[in-house]
Gaussian input, Z-matrix of N, CA and C with variables (Angstrom, degrees):
# hf/3-21g

backbone

0 1
 N
 C     1     B1
 C     2     B2     1     A1
 N     3     B3     2     A2     1     D1
 C     4     B4     3     A3     2     D2
 C     5     B5     4     A4     3     D3
 N     6     B6     5     A5     4     D4
 C     7     B7     6     A6     5     D5
 C     8     B8     7     A7     6     D6
 N     9     B9     8     A8     7     D7
 C    10    B10     9     A9     8     D8
 C    11    B11    10    A10     9     D9
 N    12    B12    11    A11    10    D10
 C    13    B13    12    A12    11    D11
 C    14    B14    13    A13    12    D12
 N    15    B15    14    A14    13    D13
 C    16    B16    15    A15    14    D14
 C    17    B17    16    A16    15    D15
 N    18    B18    17    A17    16    D16
 C    19    B19    18    A18    17    D17
 C    20    B20    19    A19    18    D18
 N    21    B21    20    A20    19    D19
 C    22    B22    21    A21    20    D20
 C    23    B23    22    A22    21    D21
 N    24    B24    23    A23    22    D22
 C    25    B25    24    A24    23    D23
 C    26    B26    25    A25    24    D24
 N    27    B27    26    A26    25    D25
 C    28    B28    27    A27    26    D26
 C    29    B29    28    A28    27    D27
 N    30    B30    29    A29    28    D28
 C    31    B31    30    A30    29    D29
 C    32    B32    31    A31    30    D30
 N    33    B33    32    A32    31    D31
 C    34    B34    33    A33    32    D32
 C    35    B35    34    A34    33    D33
 N    36    B36    35    A35    34    D34
 C    37    B37    36    A36    35    D35
 C    38    B38    37    A37    36    D36
 N    39    B39    38    A38    37    D37
 C    40    B40    39    A39    38    D38
 C    41    B41    40    A40    39    D39
 N    42    B42    41    A41    40    D40
 C    43    B43    42    A42    41    D41
 C    44    B44    43    A43    42    D42
 N    45    B45    44    A44    43    D43
 C    46    B46    45    A45    44    D44
 C    47    B47    46    A46    45    D45
 N    48    B48    47    A47    46    D46
 C    49    B49    48    A48    47    D47
 C    50    B50    49    A49    48    D48
 N    51    B51    50    A50    49    D49
 C    52    B52    51    A51    50    D50
 C    53    B53    52    A52    51    D51
 N    54    B54    53    A53    52    D52
 C    55    B55    54    A54    53    D53
 C    56    B56    55    A55    54    D54
 N    57    B57    56    A56    55    D55
 C    58    B58    57    A57    56    D56
 C    59    B59    58    A58    57    D57
 N    60    B60    59    A59    58    D58
 C    61    B61    60    A60    59    D59
 C    62    B62    61    A61    60    D60
 N    63    B63    62    A62    61    D61
 C    64    B64    63    A63    62    D62
 C    65    B65    64    A64    63    D63
 N    66    B66    65    A65    64    D64
 C    67    B67    66    A66    65    D65
 C    68    B68    67    A67    66    D66
 N    69    B69    68    A68    67    D67
 C    70    B70    69    A69    68    D68
 C    71    B71    70    A70    69    D69
 N    72    B72    71    A71    70    D70
 C    73    B73    72    A72    71    D71
 C    74    B74    73    A73    72    D72
 N    75    B75    74    A74    73    D73
 C    76    B76    75    A75    74    D74
 C    77    B77    76    A76    75    D75
 N    78    B78    77    A77    76    D76
 C    79    B79    78    A78    77    D77
 C    80    B80    79    A79    78    D78
 N    81    B81    80    A80    79    D79
 C    82    B82    81    A81    80    D80
 C    83    B83    82    A82    81    D81
 N    84    B84    83    A83    82    D82
 C    85    B85    84    A84    83    D83
 C    86    B86    85    A85    84    D84
 N    87    B87    86    A86    85    D85
 C    88    B88    87    A87    86    D86
 C    89    B89    88    A88    87    D87
 N    90    B90    89    A89    88    D88
 C    91    B91    90    A90    89    D89
 C    92    B92    91    A91    90    D90
 N    93    B93    92    A92    91    D91
 C    94    B94    93    A93    92    D92
 C    95    B95    94    A94    93    D93
 N    96    B96    95    A95    94    D94
 C    97    B97    96    A96    95    D95
 C    98    B98    97    A97    96    D96
 N    99    B99    98    A98    97    D97
 C   100   B100    99    A99    98    D98
 C   101   B101   100   A100    99    D99
 N   102   B102   101   A101   100   D100
 C   103   B103   102   A102   101   D101
 C   104   B104   103   A103   102   D102
 N   105   B105   104   A104   103   D103
 C   106   B106   105   A105   104   D104
 C   107   B107   106   A106   105   D105
 N   108   B108   107   A107   106   D106
 C   109   B109   108   A108   107   D107
 C   110   B110   109   A109   108   D108
 N   111   B111   110   A110   109   D109
 C   112   B112   111   A111   110   D110
 C   113   B113   112   A112   111   D111
 N   114   B114   113   A113   112   D112
 C   115   B115   114   A114   113   D113
 C   116   B116   115   A115   114   D114
 N   117   B117   116   A116   115   D115
 C   118   B118   117   A117   116   D116
 C   119   B119   118   A118   117   D117
 N   120   B120   119   A119   118   D118
 C   121   B121   120   A120   119   D119
 C   122   B122   121   A121   120   D120
 N   123   B123   122   A122   121   D121
 C   124   B124   123   A123   122   D122
 C   125   B125   124   A124   123   D123
 N   126   B126   125   A125   124   D124
 C   127   B127   126   A126   125   D125
 C   128   B128   127   A127   126   D126
 N   129   B129   128   A128   127   D127
 C   130   B130   129   A129   128   D128
 C   131   B131   130   A130   129   D129
 N   132   B132   131   A131   130   D130
 C   133   B133   132   A132   131   D131
 C   134   B134   133   A133   132   D132
 N   135   B135   134   A134   133   D133
 C   136   B136   135   A135   134   D134
 C   137   B137   136   A136   135   D135
 N   138   B138   137   A137   136   D136
 C   139   B139   138   A138   137   D137
 C   140   B140   139   A139   138   D138
 N   141   B141   140   A140   139   D139
 C   142   B142   141   A141   140   D140
 C   143   B143   142   A142   141   D141
 N   144   B144   143   A143   142   D142
 C   145   B145   144   A144   143   D143
 C   146   B146   145   A145   144   D144
 N   147   B147   146   A146   145   D145
 C   148   B148   147   A147   146   D146
 C   149   B149   148   A148   147   D147
 N   150   B150   149   A149   148   D148
 C   151   B151   150   A150   149   D149
 C   152   B152   151   A151   150   D150
 N   153   B153   152   A152   151   D151
 C   154   B154   153   A153   152   D152
 C   155   B155   154   A154   153   D153
 N   156   B156   155   A155   154   D154
 C   157   B157   156   A156   155   D155
 C   158   B158   157   A157   156   D156
 N   159   B159   158   A158   157   D157
 C   160   B160   159   A159   158   D158
 C   161   B161   160   A160   159   D159
 N   162   B162   161   A161   160   D160
 C   163   B163   162   A162   161   D161
 C   164   B164   163   A163   162   D162
 N   165   B165   164   A164   163   D163
 C   166   B166   165   A165   164   D164
 C   167   B167   166   A166   165   D165
 N   168   B168   167   A167   166   D166
 C   169   B169   168   A168   167   D167
 C   170   B170   169   A169   168   D168
 N   171   B171   170   A170   169   D169
 C   172   B172   171   A171   170   D170
 C   173   B173   172   A172   171   D171
 N   174   B174   173   A173   172   D172
 C   175   B175   174   A174   173   D173
 C   176   B176   175   A175   174   D174
 N   177   B177   176   A176   175   D175
 C   178   B178   177   A177   176   D176
 C   179   B179   178   A178   177   D177
 N   180   B180   179   A179   178   D178
 C   181   B181   180   A180   179   D179
 C   182   B182   181   A181   180   D180

   B1=1.3276
   B2=1.5005
   B3=1.4110
   B4=1.4085
   B5=1.5664
   B6=1.3783
   B7=1.4308
   B8=1.4810
   B9=1.2901
   B10=1.5936
   B11=1.6954
   B12=1.2498
   B13=1.3295
   B14=1.5674
   B15=1.3660
   B16=1.5452
   B17=1.4188
   B18=1.3876
   B19=1.5452
   B20=1.3990
   B21=1.3114
   B22=1.4737
   B23=1.5730
   B24=1.1833
   B25=1.6054
   B26=1.4839
   B27=1.3214
   B28=1.4825
   B29=1.5235
   B30=1.2012
   B31=1.4878
   B32=1.5028
   B33=1.3665
   B34=1.5012
   B35=1.5827
   B36=1.2181
   B37=1.4273
   B38=1.5939
   B39=1.2643
   B40=1.5171
   B41=1.5787
   B42=1.2462
   B43=1.4754
   B44=1.5003
   B45=1.3372
   B46=1.4487
   B47=1.5337
   B48=1.3632
   B49=1.5844
   B50=1.3042
   B51=1.3935
   B52=1.5428
   B53=1.4536
   B54=1.4009
   B55=1.5137
   B56=1.6678
   B57=1.2066
   B58=1.4432
   B59=1.4349
   B60=1.4622
   B61=1.4540
   B62=1.5611
   B63=1.3578
   B64=1.5332
   B65=1.5561
   B66=1.4006
   B67=1.3428
   B68=1.5637
   B69=1.3210
   B70=1.4227
   B71=1.5172
   B72=1.2285
   B73=1.5650
   B74=1.6162
   B75=1.1953
   B76=1.4275
   B77=1.5174
   B78=1.2757
   B79=1.4874
   B80=1.6218
   B81=1.1876
   B82=1.3415
   B83=1.5848
   B84=1.3186
   B85=1.5519
   B86=1.4936
   B87=1.2970
   B88=1.4827
   B89=1.5506
   B90=1.3924
   B91=1.4580
   B92=1.4340
   B93=1.4438
   B94=1.4101
   B95=1.6300
   B96=1.5082
   B97=1.4673
   B98=1.5784
   B99=1.2629
   B100=1.5051
   B101=1.6664
   B102=1.3290
   B103=1.4439
   B104=1.6022
   B105=1.3228
   B106=1.4362
   B107=1.6193
   B108=1.3080
   B109=1.4483
   B110=1.4654
   B111=1.2837
   B112=1.5035
   B113=1.5778
   B114=1.4121
   B115=1.4171
   B116=1.5207
   B117=1.3457
   B118=1.4749
   B119=1.5467
   B120=1.2974
   B121=1.4097
   B122=1.5264
   B123=1.4009
   B124=1.4782
   B125=1.5460
   B126=1.3738
   B127=1.6124
   B128=1.4021
   B129=1.3584
   B130=1.3821
   B131=1.4820
   B132=1.2777
   B133=1.4494
   B134=1.4734
   B135=1.4742
   B136=1.4594
   B137=1.4962
   B138=1.2492
   B139=1.4669
   B140=1.4764
   B141=1.3256
   B142=1.4381
   B143=1.4320
   B144=1.3863
   B145=1.5596
   B146=1.4574
   B147=1.3320
   B148=1.4477
   B149=1.6873
   B150=1.3569
   B151=1.5330
   B152=1.5598
   B153=1.3239
   B154=1.5469
   B155=1.4893
   B156=1.3400
   B157=1.4181
   B158=1.4268
   B159=1.2833
   B160=1.5858
   B161=1.5377
   B162=1.3338
   B163=1.6090
   B164=1.4939
   B165=1.3439
   B166=1.5228
   B167=1.6170
   B168=1.4024
   B169=1.4102
   B170=1.5664
   B171=1.3132
   B172=1.3105
   B173=1.5314
   B174=1.4481
   B175=1.5483
   B176=1.5474
   B177=1.3011
   B178=1.4786
   B179=1.5866
   B180=1.2373
   B181=1.4322
   B182=1.4726
   A1=114.50
   A2=116.01
   A3=117.72
   A4=114.81
   A5=114.31
   A6=115.71
   A7=115.87
   A8=108.99
   A9=117.78
   A10=98.60
   A11=118.77
   A12=126.33
   A13=112.26
   A14=117.25
   A15=112.42
   A16=109.66
   A17=115.12
   A18=116.54
   A19=117.53
   A20=117.59
   A21=123.54
   A22=107.18
   A23=115.54
   A24=120.82
   A25=110.54
   A26=116.66
   A27=122.78
   A28=108.56
   A29=113.51
   A30=120.53
   A31=113.09
   A32=115.28
   A33=126.16
   A34=104.82
   A35=122.15
   A36=130.23
   A37=108.22
   A38=115.50
   A39=120.36
   A40=105.01
   A41=117.11
   A42=114.14
   A43=117.23
   A44=114.09
   A45=125.73
   A46=108.85
   A47=113.55
   A48=121.19
   A49=113.75
   A50=120.89
   A51=126.33
   A52=112.10
   A53=116.08
   A54=115.65
   A55=104.73
   A56=120.33
   A57=123.47
   A58=111.17
   A59=118.14
   A60=120.22
   A61=103.27
   A62=122.47
   A63=119.89
   A64=101.38
   A65=122.87
   A66=124.54
   A67=109.94
   A68=117.65
   A69=122.07
   A70=108.90
   A71=122.30
   A72=126.57
   A73=105.53
   A74=123.19
   A75=129.03
   A76=109.54
   A77=118.00
   A78=126.08
   A79=99.75
   A80=124.95
   A81=124.34
   A82=111.50
   A83=113.73
   A84=114.50
   A85=114.90
   A86=114.01
   A87=115.46
   A88=110.17
   A89=117.62
   A90=117.86
   A91=113.91
   A92=117.16
   A93=120.89
   A94=112.67
   A95=109.66
   A96=118.19
   A97=108.89
   A98=112.43
   A99=123.31
   A100=104.66
   A101=115.54
   A102=115.20
   A103=111.63
   A104=115.92
   A105=112.51
   A106=114.41
   A107=115.98
   A108=120.31
   A109=111.60
   A110=118.59
   A111=121.03
   A112=101.37
   A113=116.80
   A114=116.22
   A115=107.50
   A116=117.08
   A117=123.87
   A118=112.57
   A119=119.83
   A120=120.57
   A121=119.42
   A122=112.40
   A123=116.76
   A124=107.27
   A125=103.14
   A126=113.45
   A127=108.39
   A128=119.92
   A129=121.22
   A130=113.03
   A131=121.53
   A132=126.95
   A133=113.09
   A134=111.57
   A135=112.36
   A136=109.75
   A137=126.08
   A138=129.50
   A139=104.08
   A140=121.12
   A141=126.02
   A142=113.48
   A143=117.06
   A144=118.36
   A145=113.74
   A146=116.54
   A147=119.47
   A148=102.56
   A149=109.51
   A150=113.65
   A151=110.46
   A152=117.50
   A153=123.19
   A154=106.32
   A155=123.34
   A156=124.97
   A157=117.71
   A158=115.47
   A159=122.91
   A160=104.32
   A161=105.78
   A162=113.01
   A163=104.67
   A164=109.39
   A165=120.62
   A166=104.47
   A167=113.99
   A168=114.79
   A169=107.93
   A170=121.94
   A171=123.56
   A172=116.98
   A173=107.80
   A174=113.72
   A175=104.27
   A176=118.70
   A177=121.50
   A178=114.88
   A179=118.74
   A180=121.86
   A181=113.73
   D1=-54.81
   D2=-173.49
   D3=-95.82
   D4=35.84
   D5=177.85
   D6=-74.15
   D7=136.58
   D8=-173.89
   D9=-92.84
   D10=110.17
   D11=171.63
   D12=-89.02
   D13=136.57
   D14=177.41
   D15=-71.36
   D16=157.88
   D17=175.90
   D18=-54.87
   D19=139.92
   D20=-173.74
   D21=-66.72
   D22=159.60
   D23=-178.74
   D24=-61.55
   D25=-43.85
   D26=177.73
   D27=-54.33
   D28=-48.35
   D29=-174.65
   D30=-63.25
   D31=-39.67
   D32=176.91
   D33=-68.71
   D34=-49.68
   D35=179.27
   D36=-53.45
   D37=-49.24
   D38=-178.20
   D39=-66.07
   D40=-41.90
   D41=-176.23
   D42=-69.36
   D43=-27.05
   D44=173.40
   D45=-67.63
   D46=-48.61
   D47=177.88
   D48=-57.76
   D49=-48.68
   D50=174.68
   D51=-59.19
   D52=-39.96
   D53=-173.29
   D54=-73.20
   D55=-33.98
   D56=178.89
   D57=-65.76
   D58=-44.48
   D59=-176.71
   D60=-70.87
   D61=-32.75
   D62=-169.94
   D63=-72.32
   D64=-39.61
   D65=-176.19
   D66=-67.37
   D67=-40.29
   D68=176.32
   D69=-62.52
   D70=-49.79
   D71=176.48
   D72=-55.30
   D73=-47.48
   D74=-179.85
   D75=-55.75
   D76=-54.07
   D77=-176.03
   D78=-64.86
   D79=-50.03
   D80=-173.41
   D81=-60.77
   D82=-45.88
   D83=171.65
   D84=-56.45
   D85=-50.72
   D86=-177.54
   D87=-58.84
   D88=-49.60
   D89=179.40
   D90=-55.52
   D91=-42.70
   D92=-179.85
   D93=-58.33
   D94=-46.57
   D95=179.84
   D96=-54.54
   D97=-51.57
   D98=-174.09
   D99=-59.43
   D100=-44.77
   D101=-175.93
   D102=-69.79
   D103=-36.94
   D104=-176.08
   D105=-91.71
   D106=0.25
   D107=174.87
   D108=-100.38
   D109=-4.59
   D110=-178.72
   D111=-76.18
   D112=139.74
   D113=175.13
   D114=-67.08
   D115=142.44
   D116=-175.68
   D117=-73.38
   D118=-22.49
   D119=174.85
   D120=-91.02
   D121=-6.77
   D122=178.82
   D123=-74.30
   D124=134.37
   D125=174.68
   D126=-83.72
   D127=128.49
   D128=176.25
   D129=-84.85
   D130=154.98
   D131=173.11
   D132=-108.71
   D133=150.73
   D134=175.60
   D135=-145.16
   D136=160.74
   D137=-178.40
   D138=-101.15
   D139=-0.33
   D140=177.62
   D141=-65.41
   D142=133.95
   D143=172.28
   D144=-94.92
   D145=10.61
   D146=-171.05
   D147=-77.83
   D148=137.42
   D149=-175.86
   D150=-62.60
   D151=-21.66
   D152=-178.62
   D153=-71.70
   D154=-16.88
   D155=179.15
   D156=-95.82
   D157=0.61
   D158=-178.06
   D159=-83.33
   D160=151.10
   D161=179.82
   D162=-95.97
   D163=169.59
   D164=-176.47
   D165=-65.55
   D166=-37.97
   D167=-174.50
   D168=-64.69
   D169=-43.69
   D170=-173.48
   D171=-72.74
   D172=-20.49
   D173=177.81
   D174=-78.90
   D175=-34.13
   D176=177.53
   D177=-60.68
   D178=-22.81
   D179=-174.63
   D180=-71.24

């Protein structure tokens, strides 16, 4: 009567799927908040040497 059964495989799979979706949504919300709260006139800096990451100001020099 009082046997404790481990959670079924489907239950564990569903729990993992829900956790992954929740993590994805959390990251998407955080990234959106950071994107929209950055001042629009602030120039961003990067350590990348890719030409696509250079600004118009640095190209004119």
